[in-house]
Each structure stands twice: as C-alpha cells, then as structure tokens.
Steps between C-alpha positions, in 0.01 A plus 500: 500500500110488512249677314203392701240753606607560855668773705856555363822667542637609152865493477689729258814425320828461702650845561828572689781766472578531121883493534537154636827575689352810676243388773566822683291674239205377683629662832559820315143478352353439852672802645359724220150358545518560875602858448230559236227343723579726774460794289180387308268213526590259216202363323436308175628181352856375575608607148361856555670528828827369370494747200405786728767441770768291359583647175877494466535274800377172355309380197122460566521132414762441765315728737159307484661202665518705824125525529241284677141409468247758361159484328431611151207441276347262767814283504749453786840520347857449627768668289796430736611413841325759734777734603288797388130432620171662448295605814119499537493866368678393175821662592830334417793491753773294637402196689637445855730231356636740234577756770688248695692390190579852400620582848739204516625573142587854579688367812665206331443448127623140510276417784207686329563276178485185709169607654363578173598159382321352797195700437488408119525126574208525747284745312563482114250244339727511189830438678329228716370331184845493348675381810242231561531360151882513531469308843266246346722465196214587278715774350878538486750770463738459217828689487405726772855645538467622137155648562600682807805653329335615200207716402270248324323372799307181550334360200240228536608185302866621486662614837182399689385141388132441569493124520135481621222767520663678211198700380425830679134369576660216705790681670318531828316175484492325828708767666240784541503483881870459547595770252225757601313366799567815700371731230197274442413509870544884524294563202228248604537324167535128486624491144772648294498616141688711259377867451255482194722703263819279563397271202324773303759724380644501158752205456861622537396805718542466864476124497453300822869399566702366777802717415420758775578235759876528396514798743396334831694179402813733473423652837475145657846429358634826627392411858631138463172315462560388142834367386693613179398158350121566578450279817244641740623529858234674708534548864314224694209719620444637157503147341255400744286787437525452125395128525227562757687334779564780756342461836268765635764611756766533217262706292398728765868554608581589146212741469601681821850542368377626171249741644685644790527875497794708616381474874450125471124499469274316264133551424313219674202457276679521158768259613240240609306550184823411307542203716155371404566577138812299500298187593222592235230665716338843488198498702243799536572767754289348783641155470839642481464694825364199685800296359748769596371548857499116568850460345664779694328422831590126490862573369555762777369267774708220376817718457512434124480865420668755716372861503789735583339837429187648320419847350213671311518489116313637199164391363676277237650277791152378602320486832778404728539195736161420646360816357735731686594789273797557728648151402505528115880490488679221699838368571465121493717186549361163373608174630475138345196425722299736280452234239259310723301815609465597122362158415262514798376832403434401150149365578381855563548568133244203409769406243626146426782400742674343200598836366758526780822337383 
C-alpha cells in the first residue's frame, strides 16, 4: 500500500457473508435491498443502509461487503464488491450485475452460486489478493480441509502461512493493479490504500484480518475451483483474468455474458467502460466517446463485433452507440479478430500501448 499524497481508492476490511458456509445469505440480502429500494430511495453509508434494510437478514459487517464505491469525508471508499451501487443522486440499489445474478439464483441456485464465484474472482480486491498470493506461492493454505469443515476460519500464520509480504502494510505490494485495477480505473484513482480507520481502532477490536476470506474460499470449493487439499483450480478464462493474461476478445465476451439481461441485451457504454477498466484505463468522457465510436465502427466493419439488435435504455446506460439513444442496449457477438481492433483503437486514448497485455 502507498501513503503518498495522490488520488486514492480507500479499501475497507474484507467483508463477506458471516456464516462461511452460507453464501446464499448474500442473495437473500440483495433481494431484500431490491424491494426496499423500490419502495424508498436508500441513502446514507453502507452501514446505515444495511442496518435499515437488512436487520434480521444478515449482520451489517457481512452486508457491507455487498456495497461498491462511495464518497465520504472527501475520500473515495470501497467497502465491498459493488453488487449494491450508489448512483449520482446518492441512492443505493442493485447493480446490473447483481440483478443478473439474483435472477439466475432464483431460477437455479447452483448456477447462481457459480456465477457469484465468477463475479467475486473478477471483482473482489481481497479475494484476488489472496488468490494471487496463493498462485505465486507467496502464501500457502495449511490444513484447508480442517478449516473448511470447522468454524475457526483462516488464521494468518496458522492455516494461512504468509511466507512473504506478511505485514498488512505490504499485503498488496506489487499487486495493486492485478488485485484492484478495475476499481482503480472506475474511481479514477491510480493508487490503493486502506481506509484511515483500519489501523486506528483499539487493538483487539475489529482488527484487520484475513479470516473473512474463509467464506469465498469455501464457495470456490463448493463449485469445484478449490480442492479439499487447498489446491486452486480456476477455469482457464478466470485464471487468465486473475493473472492479467486474458485477451480483449475474451474479456469482452465474458462481460457480455455477465451483463446480459433476460432479453439478451447488454448496456453498450458500461460494458465498454468495463473492458477499458480491465486493461487499466479510465479516460474522461470526451476521450472515451471518441474511443468507443472508433472501436465499434472498426470492429463492425471488420466483422469482429456483430450487432444483432439494439434498443433504448435508461440514463445510467450512457449515450448509446454513436450517440443514438435508441441503441443504448445491444445484442452483441464478439469474435477473435476483435483483439487487433482493440489495440488499433487504443491510440485514441493517448495512453501507452504497453498497457495492453
């Protein structure tokens, strides 16, 4: 972590569902928040929203892990994974991705849990940190079968051996972009740091701990991506995403899958912003618009991106293809040739080509 005077994204303690073997608690919480937000605009901090809406559904500490970026006291903060997001008016509600996850979970709970696993591997800085350290063998799971069958959870130095970067100040060292690059780009913050209060609470009370990561690891085991002996076995595309090796076409195809609504449409501008964020770029609106238009025009001309249908959307879905409000939501198919188009359009961003992996 860095403490330099620069725009920052402040990360809170890891927070997931508090009963480690009950990931569906998050789905139940999302359903409750969705209903509450339809009745009354939900404002305030993640904690106040959780305490107002989710009392009796999930503990506020577990609930805060659902929330995305917000501003407080002049700081841009990230308490969780962004399934509940704050709009420009300060109202909290389910993100598009959360609505998709919730719909699939209601239809097929097992499939919903697998989609949640995919989402967390892509979007949780804390889970990505742990998986990256395990992959690089900086850290090691010890007696994972005993941990996952008990109630103690991960303990740094015991069931999670921190061989290097053992001090909390150094957990993210060298991994900020891989662990949180999408969030850094979305928040227009080049650096990552812990929220100020993380190290300023009374010792022994709400300490910074990796124990909450027991919950997502147990979910990964449940869907078959972590063995009983603690060996990580992510699907190829997710492994590539984690290590920063996915191609633009692969990333866009996955974004299309994860954002598709019940009619098969995705919001064009948000999806393309996510694509850029995956490669570490978050340009201003004017630059982004030029890039988006150049990318889509070239991709369609070359047959790398096939537009099957388009529809109007809401204000949060952006301007639409080429500024057409009737084409905010699209049905797209992406082909491998998209990779070259993406690289060629990169010069519009006035950003270093080397950022493209």
